[in-house]
C-alpha positions, 0 to 999 in steps of 0.5 A: 875194659878194652874200647871197641874200635869202629871201622873206620879207626880200625881201617886207619890202623890196618894202614899202618899195619897194626896186627891187632886191628887186623885180628879185630877185623878178622874176629869182628867178620869172619863168621859173617864172611864165612856164611856168605861164602858157605851159601854160595860154595855150598862146601865148608872147605871151599867157603873157609879157603875164600874167606882166608883169601879174602883176609890174606889179601886184606893184610897184603894190600893194606897200606895201598888199600883205600877202604871207606866202608869196611864191612861193604868192602869185605863182602863185596870183595868176597863175592868178587872171589866167590864169582872168580872161584866159581868161573874158574871151576866152569872152566875146569869143568869145561876142560874135563869135557874137552878131555871127555870128548877127545877121548870119545873121538880117539876111541871112535877114530881108532878102529881096531879097539872099538866100533861107533855102535859099541861106544854108543852101547858103552855111553848109554850103558854109562848113562843108565848108571847115572841117577835119572835127574843127573841123566836128564841134566846131562842129556838137556845140557849136552844132547840138546845143547840147552844152557845151564840157566835153562836146565835149572829153570826146566827142571827146577833147580839151582844152577849149582846143582845143575853144574853139580849134575853136569860134572858127576855125569861127566866123572861117571862117563870118563871112568865109565869109557876109561873101563870100557877102553881098557877092557877092549 
């Protein structure tokens, strides 16, 4: 029967590029890390990707890392990866908002394409296609300039749910305005 190594022994062997030690760390911690990641991201694919990135980083930095408590190190490293991932998603959403607002300005500024009232009607039409909660979240965010945190508190939903509704409404608006512009 194979002797079960302590985390400290695994860290030492890992720093010596022992692939079996790495495999043992992976087998010992993958599920726990996946559960943490899944809880934070809400999707299996993102959770798996983040855990994969963590283990890839662990292997790539095996010789230079000074790990004292393996479990804590892995959890903290994963949480940092998750935070960076969420920040990049927020940045992506803000970029999409920028594109959408530029599209609205482009449509607004081109008299030949559409009058402002028509654009307002197009936005209203698109907003009516949204589920009630999604529409409410978007209105609070974009027309009342409330923060994600404030909206979550007011509607008693998670901040992730608020971000989901904003992203969903931006996609619907973008698609609807794109269709609307090509029709006119």
